[in-house]
N, C-alpha and C positions, 0 to 999 in steps of 0.2 A: 145810670152808672157810667155809660160810655161817655156822656157829655162831661161828667166830672173829670174823666181822664183827659179830655180834650181842652179843658179850661186852661187859661194862661197859667204858666208856671210862676211860682213866687220867686222873685229875684233874691238869691241868697248864695252862700258858698256852695256852689253846685258840686255834688259828688261825682266822681268819675264813673262813667257808665261805658259798657262795652260797645264796640262798633258791631254792625250786623254780623260780620264774619267771626266775631268773638263769642256770639251767642251759642248756647248749646243747641243741638239738633231739635230737642223738644221745644225750646223757646222759639227757634226759627219757624217751626211747624205751627205753633199756636199763633205767632205774631206775623205770619206770612203776608197778610194784606198790607202790612206796614213796611215791607222790605224796601221799596223804592224811596221811602221817606225817612227811614230809620236814622241814617247817618246825619240827617239835617235836623232831627229833633233835638231840642235842648235837653240837657241831662235830667232835669226834673221830670219832664214828660217821659223820657225813657225809663226812669225809675218807676213811674206809675204803671207803665205798660208791663214792666218786668214783674211788678207785684201782682198784676192781674194774671200773667202767665204762670206765676207760682201757684195761684189759687185755682186756676182754670181746671186742672185735672179733678178737683173735688166737686166741681159744678155738676149738676144733673145734666144728662145729654141734651135735653131740650134747651136749657139755658146756654150750654156751650154752642149749640147751633145758632141760637138767637144772637149771641155775642159775636160769633164769626160773621154772621150776616151784617150786623151793624158795623163791625170793624171794616168789612169790605166796603160798605156804603160810604163810610167816613173817608176811606182811602181814595175814593173816586171823586170827592168834592174838590172844587178849586180852592185856592187860598182864600178868596173872597167869601165863598160859601161857608168855609170853616170858620172864618171870623164872624159871619152872621150867626152861625150856630152857637159860637161861644158867647156872643152878645145876648142871644135869647136865653141861654143858660144863666148868665149873670142876672138878667132881669127877673127870671123865674125865682132864683135864689133870694132875691131882694123882696119878693112878695111876702105879705104876712102869711103865717101857716094856714089860716082858713082859706085864703085865696089860692094857695098852692094846692090845697086839698080839693077845692072846687075845680081847679084846672085839671088836676089828675083825674077826677071823676068824669069830666067832659071828655078827656082824652080816651078813657076806657070805653065810654059810650061810642065815640067815633070809631074805635078799633073794632067794635062789634057790628058796625054797619057792613053791608055787602060791598065788595070791592067797587062795583059800578057806582054806587052812591058816593063812596069816598072819592072816586075819580071826579065825579061831577062837582063835589065841594072844592076839590083842589083847582079845577079849571075855573070855577067862579072866583075863587080867591086870587088866582093868578091874573085873571082878567081885571078884577078890581084893582090890584096892585099896579097894573100897567096903565089904567085909566086915571090914577091919582097923579097930580103934578109932583114933580120932584123939586126939592129946595136947592 
């Protein structure tokens, strides 16, 4: 869900959206990790985030916590990292449904691994990426 909010916005007649200072206290509280970037977000992305903020109070507490964590992680990414994440999201969306399901299953299995094993996988993946030539 978070990646869907971060996907590139559709170019269209952009609706006017409030600046950070115009948000309600509740919206600012929910969207706090986005404060430093809010006024630079395009109107479509702001609308997406506002829609989430509207739905947020009805989310179960564990989902709210997970959402806050992911939003914070997103806000700490560099523009290049955000663009890579958006590109991964686009590629996943283009996969056939059965491939997406398989990928989701593999992700669930990965999430069940102990943290130390996941860290080892990440380190191997990062080392592999550095060893591959760039074009």
